[in-house]
C-alpha positions in Angstrom: -30.7 -18.9 7.3 -30.9 -19.0 3.1 -27.7 -17.3 1.9 -28.0 -15.5 -1.7 -25.9 -15.3 -4.8 -25.8 -11.3 -4.2 -24.6 -12.0 -0.3 -21.8 -14.3 -1.8 -20.8 -11.9 -4.4 -21.0 -9.2 -2.2 -18.2 -10.9 0.4 -16.2 -11.9 -2.5 -16.1 -8.2 -3.8 -15.1 -7.3 -0.1 -12.2 -9.9 0.5 -11.2 -11.0 -3.1 -11.8 -14.9 -1.9 -13.5 -17.6 -4.0 -17.3 -17.9 -4.5 -17.0 -21.5 -2.5 -15.4 -19.9 0.4 -17.3 -17.0 0.7 -20.7 -19.2 0.8 -18.7 -21.2 3.5 -17.7 -18.4 5.4 -21.3 -16.7 5.1 -23.1 -20.1 6.1 -20.9 -20.4 9.4 -21.4 -17.0 10.2 -25.2 -17.4 9.6 -25.2 -14.2 7.3 -23.1 -12.0 9.7 -20.4 -10.3 6.9 -17.8 -9.1 9.8 -18.1 -12.9 10.9 -17.5 -14.5 7.7 -14.5 -11.8 6.8 -13.1 -13.0 10.3 -13.8 -16.7 9.3 -11.9 -16.2 6.1 -9.0 -14.3 7.7 -8.5 -17.5 10.1 -8.8 -19.7 7.3 -6.0 -18.0 5.5 -3.8 -18.6 8.9 -4.9 -22.3 8.9 -3.5 -22.5 5.3 -0.4 -20.8 6.2 0.4 -23.1 9.0 -0.5 -26.1 7.1 2.2 -24.9 4.1 4.7 -23.5 6.3 7.4 -25.9 5.2 6.6 -25.6 1.4 9.6 -24.5 -0.8 8.8 -20.7 -2.4 11.0 -20.5 -5.6 9.0 -18.1 -7.2 7.8 -14.6 -6.7 8.9 -10.9 -7.8 11.9 -8.6 -6.4 11.2 -5.0 -6.3 13.6 -2.2 -5.0 13.2 1.8 -4.3 15.0 4.2 -3.3 14.3 7.2 -1.1 14.3 11.0 -2.7 17.7 11.8 -2.3 19.2 8.5 -3.4 21.1 7.9 0.1 19.0 5.0 1.2 17.7 1.8 -0.8 15.4 -1.2 -0.2 15.1 -4.2 -1.9 12.3 -7.1 -1.0 11.6 -10.5 -2.3 8.1 -11.8 -2.0 8.3 -15.6 -2.5 5.5 -18.1 -3.6 5.3 -21.3 -4.2 4.4 -21.6 -8.5 4.8 -19.2 -11.1 1.3 -18.6 -12.0 0.6 -17.1 -8.3 3.8 -14.7 -9.1 1.8 -13.3 -12.0 -1.6 -12.8 -10.1 -2.4 -8.8 -9.9 -3.6 -9.3 -5.9 0.1 -11.1 -5.4 2.2 -8.1 -7.2 0.0 -5.1 -5.7 0.8 -6.8 -2.0 5.0 -6.8 -3.4 4.0 -3.0 -4.2 2.7 -2.3 -1.0 5.4 -4.0 0.9 8.0 -2.0 -1.1 6.2 1.3 -0.9 6.1 0.5 3.1 9.6 -0.5 3.1 11.0 2.8 1.3 8.8 5.0 3.8 9.8 3.3 7.0 13.0 3.0 9.0 12.4 -0.9 9.8 15.9 -2.5 9.9 14.8 -6.1 9.2 12.2 -7.8 7.4 10.7 -8.9 10.7 10.1 -5.2 11.8 8.6 -4.2 8.2 6.1 -7.1 8.1 5.1 -5.4 11.9 4.2 -1.9 9.9 0.3 -1.1 9.5 -0.9 -0.2 6.2 -3.9 2.0 5.5 -6.5 -0.3 6.9 -4.6 -0.5 10.1 -3.4 -4.3 9.4 -0.1 -5.3 9.7 1.9 -6.4 6.3 1.7 -9.7 8.1 -1.4 -9.9 8.2 -2.0 -9.2 4.6 0.4 -11.6 3.8 -1.8 -14.5 5.8 -4.7 -13.0 4.1 -4.0 -13.7 0.5 -2.3 -17.1 1.6 -5.8 -18.0 2.6 -7.2 -16.7 -0.8 -5.0 -18.1 -3.2 -3.8 -21.3 -1.3 -0.1 -20.8 -1.5 2.8 -20.2 0.9 3.3 -16.6 0.8 6.4 -15.0 2.5 9.4 -12.1 2.4 12.2 -14.2 1.5 14.7 -11.6 1.6 14.8 -7.9 2.6 18.2 -5.6 2.3 18.9 -2.0 2.9 21.8 0.0 1.6 23.0 3.3 2.7 25.6 5.5 1.0 26.6 9.0 -0.3 25.1 7.8 -3.5 22.8 4.4 -3.8 22.0 2.6 -7.4 19.4 0.3 -8.0 18.7 -2.1 -10.8 15.6 -4.2 -11.5 15.5 -6.6 -14.3 12.5 -6.5 -16.7 10.3 -9.1 -15.2 11.0 -8.2 -11.5 13.1 -11.7 -11.0 16.1 -9.6 -10.4 17.0 -6.7 -8.7 20.5 -5.3 -7.2 21.7 -2.1 -5.3 25.2 -0.7 -4.8 26.1 2.2 -2.4 28.9 4.6 -3.4 30.9 7.2 -1.6 30.8 10.1 -3.3 27.5 11.5 -5.6 27.2 13.2 -9.0 26.2 12.1 -12.9 29.3 10.3 -13.7 29.2 8.4 -10.3 25.6 7.3 -10.8 26.3 6.4 -14.5 29.4 4.0 -13.3 27.1 2.8 -10.4 24.3 1.8 -12.8 26.7 -0.3 -14.6 28.2 -1.9 -11.3 24.5 -2.6 -10.1 23.5 -4.4 -13.7 27.0 -6.3 -13.3 26.0 -7.5 -9.8 22.5 -8.6 -11.5 23.8 -10.4 -14.5 27.0 -12.1 -12.7 25.8 -12.4 -9.1 29.1 -12.0 -7.5 29.9 -13.7 -4.1 31.7 -10.9 -2.8 32.8 -7.3 -3.8 36.5 -7.6 -3.9 39.0 -10.5 -3.2 39.6 -9.8 0.4 36.2 -10.4 1.0 35.7 -14.0 -0.3 35.1 -16.2 2.5 37.9 -18.8 3.7 35.0 -21.4 3.1 34.6 -20.4 -0.5 37.9 -20.2 -1.1 38.7 -24.0 0.2 35.8 -25.0 -1.7 37.0 -23.7 -5.1 40.4 -25.3 -4.3 39.3 -28.1 -3.5 37.0 -28.3 -7.1 40.2 -27.1 -9.1 42.2 -29.9 -7.6 39.7 -32.5 -8.3 39.6 -31.3 -12.0 
């Protein structure tokens, strides 16, 4: 059957996939839009499988707190290249993931990715779909949560670095001090909270470097 430009554009509006991908999907599906959507989703799974071993060194980091600041979640959504990290669809997906994380009790990234969005499909399904659309590996490369009497979060402009700190008391002065600590964490990337928390492996490595120097 003949696939018109209007058909291709309609599928593109429905899925956000490229024009050629939409034309191919409609051709394979013989004009059936539902089957064409399934074709594009399966293509996303194939892209994800092919790029599974690729490195993801770019992306965004987002953080969210609950209403009383007693719990915080942080996620890193990673991709292969910087241009993709600027794409609206990528950032919208990251926002959907952190919003879902803030509203759920998922204890791990694995549990979080199984959570459904409004359309009933899981977060993992949405990541696979966007992988097929963009053609790059996309993954939640990090996920963490902090619970305490007061949780303070800091997200550095640009959404490349974020941090959370949990404090055992609440109050305005406590929050101000916590903000300073969170900003210090983001700026200095400390390996531990205090000396007693530094692993023996790190100590041995630093001592070896010191001796060589």
